[in-house]
C-alpha angles and dihedrals in degrees: 000000000000115000123249125216089207092053093050092048089053091053092047092051092051093048091242093123126048131224094262093055094045093050089047090052092052090050092051092044090057096046107037145033103181135102138252104275108241121190116188116194134180101252149343093283093058091044089055092047093050092048092048090051091054094048094045090050090052090051094047095046094043110022092185094052122151108229127197108209135199133206137212135074095303099069095033093096091049091055091049090055093046090054089053090049089054093047099041105026103028098245101183121224096167095108097035121114119204136200121186122221099230152340135207114259117245096011121126113243088231091057109111090230094054117105089230089061091044094054094048092048096045101037124346098061091051103048135052098257109141115246091228089058094056114096121191131168113250106238091188096058119137091201109056096175093052093046093052095044092047091051091053090048092052091052091050093047089055091054097256132289116306097193126013122197117208139183123192134226125228089255092052099259119149119199098350093309101134125203115290093024115137116268092218095059120125125198107329149146114277133200104221119232119242090246091055092048090050092049093049094047089085088075094054134060090252142349093262090066094058113104113243095210136047142181112239143173107253127239092258091053091050093046091052089065113109094227132016132195120189121197128199136162136177136044092272089069095050097098092048091051091049088054091047092055106027108010130110112269107247140127091253087073105034095186090063091075089072087079086074095056117100096221116033127147118190115198116191140159121241093264094055090046097049096105097048114113106216095189 
């Protein structure tokens, strides 16, 4: 959906959009006139293939790319295809640097539900990415402020993130940036919403085992990425995708801020796209 100056002024006047977002909008307004790129595919398999094609193209065109990676069931198929590309086509990860979006707080990296464990199982252990080029947030840190600041410094030292992969929660969160969180936030500690805890409980033995806090890249960190691809599948993500493409830009729906980014591709299956009005 193309952005509207009138709409953004309305949000600014009603304090529903903060200074960072408004300044970002003005920057985008002056430098672009295009639309969020929306790709609708038939099913999860095709979504995963399309995402893998984009990532592999990034790696081929810029072998020393800095990739921002996401976890969870949504990108799992994409990682499986990338592993096959490495094994069968020689896709080379040896000069790639990675930064993960988030990690549960107070969960051991060897725990099977940690995102550190997930990434090694689904991708890192099966391709030739160098261990020293893998960057993960330490969920067991005893100094949150230092961990978050250090992560931001590492991203900056690498020249920023070239391509960031995102999923989206039912409530519109990206990374672990829950509704109402400040758009200008950088890497930080997050209190997880009850809806997020409930959704993630399917990966644990019971809801009580799900961590209630997490470390996450902030919205500003995500928006500073040069390119973003967001993946979503299933009817339960339809409302979040509608907000991402056509919703008002406000902290209550974090994913909506992606409308302000100059290079976003949203890849969804038909079920996740069912509420989008294409008129």
